[in-house]
N, C-alpha and C positions, 0 to 999 in steps of 0.2 A: 504493500499499499504506499509506503514512504517513497519507493522508487517511482511508483506511478504518479504520485502528486508532484514530486520533483520535476518529472518529465512534463506535467501539465503546466507548471510554472514557466519552464523553458519554452514550451510551445506558445504560451500566451504572449510572452514578452520578446520572443525572437522569431518565430516562424509565421510572420504576418502574410507575406506574399506567397507562401507556399501551403497555406491552409487549404484543405479540401472543402468542397461544398458541404454545408451542414443543412439538415432539415429546417432548423430554425436558427435565426441569429439571436443569441442570447447573450446577456451580460455575463462575464466571468467574474466571480468573486474570489479573492485570494485572502486568506487569513494570514497576517504577518505582523511583525513587530515593526512599528514606525518609530523613527527617531527624528531629530532636527535635520532634514534633508538639505544638503547644499544643492540648490536647484540650477547652479551654474556649471555647465558641462566641462568647463575649462578647468575648474578648481576641485570639482567633486573627486573623491578617491575611493569610496566605499562601494562594495559589491551591490548592496541593495540600490544604491543611486545608479549604478551602471545598468542594472536590470531594467529600471524605469526609463533611462534615457535611451535604451535600445528601441524603445516604443516612440519616445517623443522626438528624437533627433536622428538624422541620417547624414552621412558624409558621402565622399565619393564612391566608397566601397561599403559592403556590409558583410557580415559573416555567413557563410553557408551553414545552415542549421545542422547538417549531418557531420561535416568534418571541419568546420570553422575556417575553410579556405576563403580568401576574399572573392566576393562577387561584385560586379558592377552595380552600383546603385544610383546616385545622382550622375556619376560619370557613366557615359554610354560606351566610351572606348578610349584607348589611350595609345600613345606611340612613344618609343624610347629611341634616342639617337644612337649612332654607332658607338660613340665612346660610352654610352649608357649613363651619361650625366645630365641630359636634358629629357625630361618627361613632359609630354604634351597631353593634356586631359581634355577630351570633348564632353560637354555636359548635355544631359537631356534638355531639349527645348520645352518640355512639358512639366518639369519639376517646379513645384510651388510650395511656399509656405502655407500654413493653415489659414492665414488671412487672405489667400488667394493671389499674393504677389509672387512673380516669377523669381526663381533662384538663378542668379547669374554668377558669372566668374568673379565679378567684384565681390559678391557675398562670400565666396570661398576664401578669396584673398583676405578680406577684412576679418573673417572668423579666424583664419590662422595668425594673423598679425595681433589680433586681440588675445589669443592664446598665448603667444610669445611675450606679450607685455603684461600679462597677468601675474600678479604676485602669488606665490604659493600654488602655482600650477604644476602638479606633480609629474604630468607627462609632457610638458612642453619641450623639454630637452630631446625627445624622440625626433623633433624636426631639425635638430642640429645638423643633420645630413644636408639641409638646404643651405646654399651659400648665404652667408650673413646672418643666419638665424641665431647662432650662438652669440656673436657679437651684439646683435640687437638686443637679445635677452639680458645681456650684461651691460647694457647702456653705452656700448662703444660706437654704435652707428645709429642712423635714424631708420625708421620703417621703409623709407624709399629705397634703402640700399639692400634690403632683403630680396633675394632673387625669386620672388613669387610674382608672376606677371599675369594680368588679366588681358589677354591679347584682344579679345572681343567679348561680347556678352556670354558666349558659351564656350570659350577656350581658355584653359588655364595652363600657364607654362612654368615649370619649376626647374631651376639649375642646381645640381647637387655638387658637393664638394668631392664626392667619389661615388662610384656605382653603388647602388643600394637596391638590389633585387627584391628585398623584403618590404619596400615602401607601401605596396598595396595592403599588406597585412597590417602595417602601422595605422593606415588611414582608416581601417575598419573601426577603430576604437572611438568611443563617444566624444573624447577630447578633441577630436579633429572634424567633428560634425559641422555642418553648415548652420550658423546661428543668425537668426534675423536681428536687425536693430530694434525691431518691435518685440519686447520681451514676452508678449503673450501670443507669438506666432511661433510655430514649430515646423521642422523640415521632415519629420518622421511620419509614420503611419498613423500616429495618434496625436492628440493635442490635449493638454492639461485643462481639465474642466473645473476642478476644485481641489483644494488642499487644505485641510484644517487642523492637522496635527494627529488626528485619530483616523483619518480616512483620505485617501487619494482616489480620484476619479479621473480617468482619462477616456476620451471618446474618439471615435474614428475620425481621421482628418480626411474630409471629403475631397479636398484638393490634392491629396497625395497622388503622386504619378502612377502608383499601381493600386489605387484604391479599390478597383473592381475585384481584386483578389484578397482583399482584407475582409475576412469573414466574421471577425469579432466586432460588434458595434461599440462595446465599451468594457473597460476593466475597472473594477473597484477593489482597492487594496485597503483592508481594514484591520486594525489591531484589537478591535472589541472582544471578539471570541477569546483570542489568546489571553487577554488580560482577565476577562470575566470568568472563564472556565478553568484556566490552568494556573494562573498566578495569584489571583485575588484570594482564593480559599486559603492558600499557604500563608499569605500576608496576614490574614486575620488571626492566625495562631501565634504570630511572633510576640505580641504583648503578653502572652502567657508564659513565656520563657526568657531567661537571661542568658541562654546559650543555645547554639545550634550546632548539630553534628552533621557535617556534610558527607554524603556518601561518596564512595569511589566510582559509582555508576557513571557511564557516559550517557548524556541526555541528548536525545534528538526530538526536536519539536515537530510532530508529523505534519502539521499544517504549513510549517515553514522550515525546511531542512537547513536553510542558510541562516536561520535566526542565531545560531550559536555554533561553536566549533565542537562537534560531537566526538572528536578524536581525543579530546582531553577529559580525564575524569572530573566530575563536578567539584570534588574537594581540592583540586589543583587549579581550577579554572578562574582566571581573573574576571571573566565575564559573569559567572554565577555568584561568586563570593563578593567581588568588589562592585560590580555594576549593579547587579540585581539586588542582592541582599543588603549591601552597605549603602549604596547610593540611591537606588530607586525605592527600596523599602524602608530606608533610614534605620536599619538595625545597628545598634551601638553596643550589643552585648558580645559574649565570647563566641567566636567561630572556630570550631574544632574540626580539623580535617580527619578524615578516616585514616587508619593506621598506615603511615608512610612506609613502614617496614613490612607490610604484609605482601605475601607472594603474589597476590592477584595484581597488584600494581607493577611489580617487577616482571611478571610474565608478560605484561602488555607493553613493556618498553620504558617503564618509569622506574628506574632504580632509585633506592632510598635517598641518595645524594641529590639527584635531580628532582625527585618528589619534594623533598625538604625546601629546596630553593623555590620551586613553583608554588608551594603552599605559602611561603613567606611573601612572595610577590603578590599572590592572591589576597593578602591581608588575612590569612588564617592566623589566629593568635596562639593556637596550641595544637599539637598533634597528639593522637591518642595511640598508645602502644599497649597491647595486652600482653602480660607476661604469664605464661602458664606455670 
């Protein structure tokens, strides 16, 4: 069931133009943990944001849903010079933002320049293969000196410092998407309808170039069920105790497998101990880790020394060891 649901999430947020005809177009509801999302694709760094941006934004290429190889998206075709250092991208002439405005070569250039000049943009340096990109990021030259050229409305030419056959793979990432000057317009298959902290609603972009093959009318991502049915009952018990013993179990949230790292036992997890128990629930009592010397942890790759360090970083105040 967990694998099935994980596949469903991937399907909803990635396989838009490959969806098969459905008997009915229905809203897809996803139960997930919501946090304060960075809605800027240039500076966002978390997986949850990347999943959302896969629907809201699109660049020259997108990921093949089967093998993640780059597929043409806003780019219809491209050519590489003999020395493999000049790439010429031809854009679709029917690609539009969700407000109906055409996506042009100027939009691509402006999006990449904006990325390069954004502070705390974790993926900007991946464009350093373009002439002038690194120097511009470091304030040594102006934007005009970066070799990204909008030759005409539907042609983008970039000059590289050296051959980079992996460039299309880089350009699949949401950081290199085409972003409109209108913050309420989106280049992807969906557009953001609302976001209130507990719920995100995205709806089909009717101006998307491949909208005929987008079979899902809207997607709602909500944290209510996760909070109400899984976490709140435990939270209510905390005032009854001055200490909590964290199990060594590895926890997977069935409704959202990406919610936490299920490879780390709960008693060693900074997520469950620090974020959930300490910060979100405000628990100030003793947090005891399960026995860090027990064979179950060691057998799963967490030797006592490593387990002790992880428990400490997770802000467990005491470890429990049972002596027979």
